[in-house]
C-alpha positions as CSV (number, residue, x, y, z in Angstrom):
1,M,25.2,200.5,238.0
2,T,22.8,199.7,235.2
3,P,23.2,201.1,231.7
4,D,20.1,203.2,232.1
5,E,21.5,205.0,235.1
6,M,23.3,208.4,234.9
7,T,26.1,209.5,237.2
8,I,26.6,213.0,238.4
9,G,29.5,213.3,235.9
10,D,27.2,212.3,233.1
11,L,24.6,214.8,234.1
12,L,27.1,217.7,234.6
13,G,28.8,216.9,231.3
14,L,25.5,217.2,229.4
15,L,24.5,220.4,231.3
16,A,27.9,222.1,230.5
17,D,26.8,222.7,226.9
18,H,23.3,223.9,227.8
19,R,23.8,226.2,230.7
20,D,21.0,228.7,229.8
21,K,18.4,226.0,229.0
22,P,15.7,225.2,231.7
23,L,16.4,222.0,233.6
24,V,13.2,219.9,233.9
25,F,13.1,216.7,235.9
26,S,10.2,214.4,235.3
27,Y,8.9,211.6,237.5
28,D,5.6,209.7,237.9
29,G,4.6,210.8,234.4
30,R,4.9,214.5,235.0
31,A,7.4,217.3,235.2
32,V,8.5,218.9,238.5
33,K,6.8,222.2,239.2
34,P,8.7,225.3,237.9
35,G,9.5,226.5,241.5
36,Y,11.4,223.3,242.4
37,H,14.3,223.7,244.8
38,V,17.5,221.6,245.3
39,T,17.2,221.5,249.0
40,E,20.1,219.2,249.9
41,V,23.0,217.4,248.3
42,K,24.6,214.6,250.2
43,A,27.6,212.4,249.3
44,G,28.4,209.2,251.0
45,A,30.7,206.2,250.9
46,F,28.9,203.0,251.8
47,S,30.0,199.5,252.9
48,A,27.5,196.7,253.1
49,L,26.9,193.0,253.1
50,D,24.5,191.8,250.4
51,C,22.0,188.9,250.7
52,G,24.7,186.5,249.5
53,A,27.1,187.6,252.3
54,N,29.3,189.4,249.8
55,P,30.9,192.6,250.9
56,E,29.8,195.6,248.8
57,S,31.0,199.2,248.7
58,W,30.1,202.2,246.6
59,T,29.8,206.0,246.6
60,E,26.5,207.7,246.1
61,I,25.3,211.2,245.7
62,F,21.8,212.1,246.9
63,I,20.1,215.2,245.5
64,Q,16.9,216.3,247.2
65,L,14.3,218.0,245.0
66,W,11.5,219.9,246.7
67,D,8.7,219.8,244.0
68,V,6.8,223.1,244.7
69,D,5.4,226.0,242.8
70,E,6.7,229.4,243.9
71,G,5.1,232.4,242.4
72,E,6.2,233.3,238.9
73,R,9.4,231.2,239.0
74,T,10.4,229.1,236.0
75,H,12.3,225.9,235.8
76,M,15.9,226.3,237.1
77,P,18.5,227.0,234.3
78,S,20.9,224.1,233.8
79,G,23.8,226.4,234.7
80,K,22.3,227.2,238.1
81,F,21.9,223.5,238.9
82,A,25.6,222.9,237.9
83,A,26.6,225.9,240.0
84,I,24.8,224.4,243.1
85,I,26.7,221.1,242.5
86,G,29.9,223.1,242.1
87,K,29.4,224.9,245.4
88,V,28.8,221.5,247.1
89,S,32.0,220.1,245.6
90,E,33.9,223.0,247.3
91,H,33.0,221.4,250.6
92,L,32.4,217.7,249.8
93,S,34.3,215.2,247.7
94,L,32.0,214.3,244.8
95,D,33.0,211.2,242.9
96,P,31.9,211.9,239.2
97,A,31.2,208.1,238.8
98,A,29.1,207.9,242.0
99,K,25.6,206.4,241.9
100,L,23.2,209.3,241.6
101,T,19.9,209.2,243.6
102,F,17.2,211.8,243.7
103,E,15.0,212.2,246.7
104,V,11.8,213.9,245.5
105,S,8.9,215.2,247.6
106,D,6.3,218.0,247.5
107,G,6.8,218.6,251.2
108,L,3.7,216.7,252.1
109,A,4.1,213.2,250.6
110,P,7.0,211.0,251.8
111,M,10.2,211.3,249.8
112,Q,10.5,208.9,246.9
113,L,13.9,207.6,245.7
114,H,14.6,207.9,242.0
115,K,17.5,207.4,239.6
116,A,18.2,209.5,236.5
117,S,17.7,207.2,233.6
118,T,17.9,209.5,230.6
119,A,18.5,213.1,229.7
120,T,17.5,214.8,226.4
121,V,17.8,218.2,225.0
122,S,14.8,219.3,222.9
123,N,12.4,222.2,222.6
124,G,14.9,224.6,224.2
125,R,15.2,222.7,227.5
126,V,17.0,219.8,229.2
127,D,14.7,217.0,230.3
128,V,15.9,214.5,232.9
129,Q,13.7,211.4,233.3
130,L,13.7,210.1,236.9
131,V,12.5,206.5,237.5
132,P,11.9,204.8,240.8
133,R,15.0,203.2,242.3
134,A,13.9,199.6,242.9
135,A,15.4,197.2,245.3
136,S,17.6,194.4,243.8
137,C,19.4,191.3,244.7
138,K,23.1,191.9,243.8
139,P,24.1,188.2,243.6
140,R,21.2,187.6,241.3
141,D,22.1,190.7,239.2
142,R,25.7,189.5,238.9
143,W,24.5,186.1,237.8
144,L,22.2,187.5,235.2
145,A,24.9,189.8,233.9
146,A,27.3,186.8,233.6
147,Q,24.6,184.9,231.7
148,S,24.0,187.8,229.3
149,Q,27.8,188.2,228.7
150,A,28.1,184.4,228.0
151,A,25.2,184.5,225.6
152,S,26.7,187.4,223.7
153,C,30.0,185.7,223.0
154,C,29.1,182.0,222.7
155,G,27.4,179.8,220.2
156,P,27.8,178.9,216.6
157,D,26.4,182.2,215.4
158,K,29.2,184.0,217.3
159,G,32.0,182.0,215.8
160,Q,33.0,180.5,219.1
161,P,31.8,177.3,220.7
162,C,31.8,178.7,224.2
163,C,33.6,181.4,226.2
164,G,33.1,180.1,229.7
């Protein structure tokens, strides 16, 4: 999981202190319409083989947002969203550290996969920024992370010759 990626636990923790504030998701440079619905919540445990033939496993929660306008509705209160997730957790095991993916569509265009990258509270509402969930190469990602870690602890300016 990347540092700019929220889990369901992160999101629910933030919402707990702001239950009455509208919850506004944004993607593709705009906010979801005030009548949006949470149409489905899925939880899964996945096992896979990555492109380097390494076994992978993770848990993931998918939240489907239907981006529609419905009459005079306003953006869903944060507490209502939390209650929906709470109701789901009565029937499904939801890992608070699970990868969180949003499936967003207006009912006409194909669903797009997003991750929640940031959440802020301002102007009397909770804003959650959704960004596209891109494909990645896990062996390459692990190698880059190791290079970054080595660079952060090695070298004369770090006080250590090398930490490898």
